[in-house]
N, C-alpha and C positions, 0 to 999 in steps of 0.2 A: 245308489240308494233312489229309493222313489221318491218323486216329486213333493207329493203329500203323504203323511202317516200321523193322522191325528191321533193325538194322545190326551189332549186338554181341551175342554169346551168351557169358555168364561159365558155365562149365558145372563143376559137381563130378565128382570121379572116379567112374566106376561108371555114369553117366548111361544110357550106350550099353549097357547091360545090361539095361535094360529096353525093353520094345517102345514105351512112350509116348515115352521118351527119343529113340530112332531116329526116330520119326515127326516129331518136335518139330524135331530137326536137320535131317531132309530137307526141312521146309519153309521153312529160310532157308540154301540151300547157299552163297550169298554173303556170308554174315554173318560179320565179324571172330569167331574163336572164341578163347576165352581160359579156360584151366583155372585153378579156385580149389579152395581145400582145403575151403573151405564155402560154401553159399549164404548162410550168416548172416554171415560176415564178409568183405566185400569192400572194402577201403581205399578204391578209387576211388568207391564209393558211400556207403558206411555211416560216419557220423560224421566226413565230410569235409566241413568247413563251405563250400569254395569249390564244393563241388556246388550251393549254391545259386543260382549263375549258370546252370546246365543244368538246373534242374529240368523244365522240361517235355521239352527234348530227351531229356533221359535216360529219362522216360517214354514217348515215343514211340519211340525206337531201341533200347533195351536191354532183352533179355529173359534170366532168370536160370533155369537148370536145376538142379534137386536134389532130392533123397530126403527125404521126411518120414520123421523117426527115432522121433518119439513118437506114438504112435496113441491118442488117448484123447478120449471123448466127456464134455463137461463141461456139468454141470446148469445151465440157464439160468433159464427160467421167465417171459421176459418174451416176446423173439421167438420163442422157439422152447423146447420142453422141454429140448432138448439142443444143443450147440452140436457140431457134427460136428469130426472133425481136417480140417482143410482141406487142400485140393488144390491150392492157391494163397497167395501173398501178395504184397501190394502191388497197385498200379493202373495203368493207362495213363491215366486222367482225373487231374485237377487241383483238386480242390476245396478251398477255402481253408482248410476245418474239418477237415478228416480227420486220425482220432487215429493213424493207422499211422506218419506219419513222428516221431510222437513216440517211438515205440519202436524204430523201424528206422534212425533216423537221417535223412541230408539229402536223401537220394532214395530212394524207393521203386518203382522199376519193377515189373513182374510177375514173379515168381517162379515156376515152375510145378514141381509136385512130380511126379516121373516114375512114382513106384511106386503108380500108380492101383490096380492090383487087390491089393495088401495093404490098401488105405483102403477100397475097397467090400467087401473081405470082411470087415473089421473091421465095418462098420457093419452088414451083413447078420447078422451073429452077434450084434450088441448089440441091435439090434431082437429078434431071436429070442429073446433072455434076458429084454427086458422084459414079453411077454406082453401081452395084451391090456389097454388102458388101463383103469385102474380107475374112474376117474370123469372127467365134461368138466372142463375149466379153459377159463382164458381163451386160453391158447395153440390149443386147437381141441377140440370136444365128442367127438371119437371119436379121432382118431390121435396117436401121439408124433410130434412135430414136431421136425425136426432142421434146423438153421441149417446151411447148405452154405457161406455166402459171407461169414463173419465178417471177413476180413483182406482181401477185396477185391470186384471185382464179377464175378459169373459171367457176364452178358450180353458183358462184354468180354473172360473167360478163354475162351469159347469159339470167339474168334476166333484163339487161338494153338492150343490145343490139343482135344482128345476129351474131356476129363477132366468137363466140366459134362454133356456128353450120357451118359456112362458112368454119370453119378450119377442123371440123369433116368430113363435105362432102368433103374438099380435100383429107385429108389423107385416106379416103375410097376408092380412085380412084388412089393412087399412090403407085403402086408396089415397094416395096423394103424400104419401110419407113411406120412409125407410129408417132402419136402424142402422147404425155404423159402431164399429169397434175396432181399434188396433190391437193386434196379437204379436207376442213374439213366440207362440205355442202352438203347434200343430196337434190339435185334438180333433181325431179321425171320427170320433163319436157325432160331430157334428153334421157330417155327411149322409149320416141317416136321417137328418131332420127334413122337411120340407119348407124352405124360405121362401118359395113362390117369389123371388125377387126382391123381396122385402128387406133384405139385412145387406148391407155393405160390410164385407171384412178387409181390413187394412192391414196385411202382413208388413210389420217393421222389418226394415233390412239396414245392414252396415257390411262392411268388409268383414270378413271372417277373422281376421287377425285381430281386430279390434274387438269384433264380438266375444272373442276367446276371453278377454281380458275384462270386459265391462258387462256383458250379458249374461251372468251367470245364473244358471238352473233353466234356461231357455232351451228351446229347439234350435239346432245348429242352423247356419243360415242355409245351406244346400236344402236341407229338409224343408224349410218354410218355401223355397223358391220351387221345389219339387212338388209341392202340395196345390200350388196355384191354379192349374189345368183342372183339378180334381175338384176343388171347391166350385168354380165356374161350371162344370158339369153337373154340379148337385144343385144349383138353382142360384147361390150367391153370386153376387157382384163382389169381385175382388180388385182391391187398388193397392197402393204400395205406399208406405209410410216411412220416407228415407228420414230416420231419425234415431238419437241424435247423429249430427255430422260433426264429428270429432276432427279438428286439425291438428297434425302433427307432420312431421318432416316428410313423410311418404304418402299421405293422406289422400293425393289426385290419382297417383298410380294405382292405387288400391280401390279406390271408387271406381276407377275405368273399369278394372279388371271384374268388379261387381256387377255393373252395369252389361258388361259382355256375358257373364254368367245367366243374368237374367232373359237375354236375348235369346241366349241358345238354350234355355232350359224351359221356356213357356210356349205355348202353342198358339197359333193364329188368333182362334176364338178368345183365349184370353186377353191378346194383344189389343184386340179390336176395342176392348172395353177398358183398357189401362189406363190409369191416370195416378199420381202420385202427389204427395205434399212433403215439402223440406224445411227440416227444424234444425240448424244449428244449436250446438250445445248451449244451454243454460246452467250455470251451477251455482254454488252457494258455500258462503266459508263455513257454516255450521255443518252442513252435509260433509264438507271437506274433512274436519276435526274428527267428526264420526267415523266417515270411512278409513281413516287413518288406524282406527282401532279394529277394524275388520277386514280391511282388504286395502291396503296402503298401495299395493302395485298399481291398483285401478286409477289412484291419484297421479301418476308419473304422466296420463294422458289428458285428465280432468282437470287437473290444477296446474293452468299456465299463466301466472301472471304477465309474464313478457309478451302473451297474446291477448290478454283480457282486459277489461273495464268494468267498473261498477256501473249497476243498473238498477234504479227501484222497479220493482214490479207494479201489474196493475193491483194486486192486492196488498201492496206496501212492502213486501219483502226486499232486503236488499241482497240482490243476485249478482253475479259476473257474468258477462258474456264478452265474445270476441270483439276486440276493438271496431267500431263500426265502419270506417274507412275501409278496413281490411275484409271485414265481414261482405262488404258490397261487392268488392272485387271476387270472393272466394262462391258467393251464391251466384254470380254472373258466369263463373267457369262451371262450377256443377250443371247448372241449367244448359249451357252449351255442350257440356260433354254428354248430358241425357239426349240432346237433340240430335248427336252424332251417332251414339252407340246404340240407343232406345228410342228412335224418332216416334213409333207409337205410342210412347207413354206421355200423356199431358200432363203439364206441371199445374196442378191446381193452385197451389201457392208457394211462396219460400220465404223463410225469414229466420 
């Protein structure tokens, strides 16, 4: 089945006042249209335990249109210097470890924010206020980096609206700044754009065996690796996102095989600009219970009380992560493995 087949639109009042809202509505003239007071509170989707039965159907067939009310760039310091105000929320893919359902409820199809002009205007002013970057850091030696895809996947978002293209165009014209987003989907339409070095794409990778169980409705790992050279040639900066690293009995051998696949499948030009970030799995008891209702096999890998311990996140959520003493050893092993198998790839950060 196709990744997206929109049959139902939930629409906030005022969406048609925005050109982007009218454009998206025109793309799906035959879809059922339901007006809602807020894109953040749709009882059929958010907090509805029965929605677990329609997990994938909702992702494929539902689209929400609303307005981004609060525009704020948040300090990050890991994937980027700043988290940009999002132009979307949710995703059509169905990764078993995704943190968005923890916050949004039992279903998280794509929400498109239609006030793109306000968002791009805010970002342009924010970049101007920063001035030149005073010193290199792990995010980038020269540019301020803005993550534009924290709550979704921009490669898929680009299939339902022009928001992502507007952002790529914006950062192509903003000296001293670049956009960045992680993706698990190869959307070759982006190769026809003109990023002019202003956008960093981080292809998320994990061993194929794990991806087949956890990265549902995404591009195969081999396809992601094969796309790296093409995106570099098209003018994007391409890095890797080794995330999440899921520990199990054969994880190290599988990661070594993956690193060799990258080394063999990527050309020298791409390797010379290659860097990565490493993020070990964080899970959540609530998400574990939800996943048992639609994809229990994935929890065999994700829910490992024998390896995990509780952790309170910076947002106050009670999560589980790998036990700190072991995790430190595993991070060191993976970093050493990258140095052996893919020495051109700089590790920007690991946690």
